[in-house]
N, C-alpha and C positions, 0 to 999 in steps of 0.2 A: 408858547412853544408846545410842540406835541413831542413826546418822547416815545418812539415806537418800541415796545418792549415784549419780548417773549420771555416769560417768566418760568418756563418749564424746559427740561432738557438743556440748561447752559444759560440761554437768555442772552439778549443783546440790547443795546440802546442806539437809536440814532437820532440826532438833534435836528429835526426838520420843523419847519413852519407849516401849521395847518391852516388851509385857505377854505376849506368847506367841510361839512358833517359827513361827507361819504368817502372819507379816506383820502382826500386830496391834500397833498403836501408838496413842499419845494424846499430846497436847500442847496447847500454846498457840500461837496464831498470829493474824496479822491477815488479813482478807479484802482481796485487791487488787481483784478483779472477781467479780461474781456475775450470772448470767443465768438466769432462769426459761425453761426449755425443754419441749417435749414430745417423748416418744418416738413411734415409728412407730405405737404402738397408743394414741396420745393420752394417755399418763400423764405428768403434770408431773414435772420433776425439775430440780435446781439444778446448774449447771455453774460452779465455782468456781476461782478462783486464790487459793492461800493462801500466805502468805509468813511467814518470821521473819528474824532477823538473818542467817542462815547461807544462806537462798536461797528457792526456792519450788517448789510442786508443784501440778499440776492435781488437782481433787477432784471427785466427783460424790455427789450425794445423791439416789439413785433414790426413786421413789415418795414425792414430796415433798407433805407436807400441812402447809399454813401453820399451821392450828389445832393441830397436833401438835409440829411442830418449831420454830415460831416464823418471825419474819420477819427477813431479813438484808440488809444493805447493805454496798457498799464502805466500808473502813475501819473495820468492825466488828473489835473484838478478841474472839476466841472461844477456847473449849476444845473440841477435837475428838477423837473416838475412832473408828478405822476400820481397814480393812485395805488395805495397799499390795500393789498388784498391777501386773505389767508390762502395758504398753500402748504400742503403736507405737514401740517401741525406747526406751522411757522409763518412768517410773513414775507410776502414779496412785493417789490415795487414794480408796477406797470408803467413804463416811461411814457410820458406824451411829449415832453420837450426836453432837449437836452443840448447844452453848448459848453465850449470850454471857457474858463474864467479869464476875464481881461483885467487890466489895471484898473479899470473904473470900479469895478466890484470891491475894491478894498479889502481882498481876501489874502490873508498871510498863509503861505505854504507851512511855515513852521506850526501852525495850529492844526496840521492834518498828517504830519509825518513826525517820527521821532528826530528830536533836534538837539544840538547843544543848548546849554542854558544862557548862552550869550550870543548876540548878534556877530555875524561874520566881520562886519565892519569894526566892531568894538574889539575883538580878538586880533584882527589884522593890525589895528592901530597899535596894540600893545607890543607886537613883535617889531613893528617898524620903529616904535619908540626906543626898544632895546637896541635895535641895530644902528640906529642914529647915535647912541651913546657910546659906540666903541671908539676906542682910542686909535686902535689900527686902521688906518685909512684904507688899506687894501680890502680887508674884510667887511668895513663899512661899505664900501662902493659895490662889493661882490654881492653881499646879502640884500641890500636894499634895491639893486637892480633886478635881481632874480625874484624878489618878493613882488615888486611891481609887475615884472613880466607875467607872473602867474596869477595876479591878484583876482581876475574876473572868476577863475575857477575856485581858488582857494576859499572865496568868500562862502561858498556852499558845499564844497566837496567833502565826502565822507573819508575816514581814514581806511576803510576796509569794505570789502564785499560782503564778508560775514565777520564774526568775531568782534574784536574791541573796537569801539567807536564807529561802527557802521551806521552813522546817523548823519543828518544834514548838519553841516558845519563840523563834522567830527574830526576832520584832519587839522583844522587850526585849533580846535579844542585839545587834541592830543598833543600837538606841537607846544601849545602855550603851557599846557601842564607839565610838560618835560622842562621847558624853560624855567618855569617857578622852582621846580626841585633843583634844577642846576645852578640857579642863582643861590639857593640856600647852601648847596655843597660848596661853591666857591666862596661863600661867606666864611665857612668853617676851615677851609683849606686855602689860605690866601696865595700859596704858590701855584695854584692851578691858572692856566692861560685862559681867563675868563672869555676874551673876545672870540678866542679860537674854539672853545667849548660851546659858547652860545650860538656861533656861526653854524657849527655842526648839527646843533639841535634845530635850528631854524630851516636848515636846507636838507635834512636827513631823508625826509619823505616828500619833498617837493614834487619829484616826478610821479607820484601817485595820481597826480592830474592827468597822467597819461596812461595810467595803468588800468583804469576802471572805465566801463560804459556807464555813465551817470545821467539820469534824467535831471530836468529843472528842479525837481523835487529834492534833489541832493541825496537820492538813495541809489546805490550800485545795482545794476542788473548782471554784471559779470565783468570778465576781464577782456579788455581789447587784444587784438593780435600782438600789439607792441608789448602789452603787458605780459602776456604769456611768453613771448619769444625772447624779450629783453629783460623786463622788469624794472622796478623803481629804483633798485640800487645801482644798476649800471646805467640806466637813463639819466639818474640825478647826477652821477659822477661826469656823464657827458655834457650835460647842461651846465655844469660848474666850469668844465674845461673850455666850452664853447664861449660862455659869457666872460669868463676870466680873460681869455685871449683877446676878446674884443676889447675889453678895459684895460688891457696891459698889465694884468696882476702877474706878479713873479711866479715863476715855476714852482718854488718851494711852498709857497701858500696855497696854490692850487693843489699841489700833491697832497698836503696835510688835510685839507677839506675833503678831497676825493676819497682818501683812505678812510675817513670818518663815515662817509656815506656807504661805501662797499663794504664796510666791515661792522656796521651797526647791527646786524642780525646776530652778531656773536660767534655763531659756529657755522661751518660749511653746510652742515645738514639741515640749517635753517635758512640757507640762502645767501650766506656771507661768502663773498669772494676770497677774503682772508680774514683771520681773527684780528681784533683790536691790537695795535702795536704801539701805542702810546696812551698816556694817562687820560687825555681828554676824550679820545676815542673809546676807552674802555668805560669811562663814566657815561658818555652817551649810550653806549650799548646796554649798560646795566639799567639806566634810567628809563630807556625805551621799554625795556621788559617789564620793569616794575609798574609803569603806568599802565600798560596793557593788561597786566594780571590784576591790578586794583580795579580796573573797569570790568574785567571779565568776571571776577570773583563777586562784586557787588552786583552786578546784573543777575548772576546766577541764583544768588541768595535772596535777592528781592522777589523772585519768581516762586518762592516756596513759602509755606506759613512758618512763623516763629517755632523753634524747636524741631524742625524737619530737616532732612538732608535733601540736597538736590540729586538729580540724576548724575551719573558720571560725566565729567566734563573732558571730552577728548583733548580740547586744546590746553588743559592744564593737567597733564600726565594722566588722565583718565581718572581723576579723583572725584569722589563724592565731596561736597561742601556742606558745612553746618550753618544754618542761620540761628545765631544765638540771641539775635534781637536785643543786644543791649544798647545799641545806639539807633534811636529812632528818626534821626535826621534824614532828610531827603538827600539823595545822592546828588551832589553838585560841588565841584572842585571851586575853592575860593581862588579864582584866577584873577579877577578884576575887582579892585576896590575904589 
């Protein structure tokens, strides 16, 4: 392996295979940015930023012809071959061959983008296992039907465009994290309606699958028109109503679940249609906020050295946070045993 490394002014590493002694390399990477430009002579070329888990490099595809080379976008996973050359005290890849990754390559997207610590299939199975254990037949039917309906997207969808769990598989990771906390709370307070609480947890963000524009990488690039105009709280309640009526679920059951969805942001200023009005709705809202804050605080503190403060975090009341470094464990929730 050749690690292309710039040791001055910041440095980076790219994990490519060297195939000759003249800087010829090839490997798999992700397109972070791509722009079509023109040379001074009017010849089109692509200016790209390529990245893998070790770093990134600027790349150029000169004399670009779409019909020959293909069309490329940000977040495409590609195989590339070219020559590494010095450029402005750095290194640049002059691309000779480029194509999108195929299944035959055996390359995992999770190795190239920030991802949940568990596979989408494993997290989905945990949710389904919990739903199938419900004693309430209506909630069991409703939750399993909607989980299966949205399964394809749920397996890789992020929980956010930015901020908490904005990673591949982040939506299931966030949902399963809240479910585990809810199970603990319900064990302590046995008078809680477990099935209702867990149903609200599993469905509260399910319509985020319609809120973001997401590539196959599982990273959101922005909000959809529906996400801007309707949003996942209202769209989620609509999905519950639609599915529930198809299954013949009682109006009272649907009303309770819909209330949990439209109130889980807690306050109208944060997007809630109403404030939570019964215990299970309040628990869902509180655990949703807690899980988001745990993730955001850990991510922010991990980005600074021990004993240092983070920049102000606008999503956390514009607070600075302190990395005390008393716990050296990797950030990973114990969700699946």
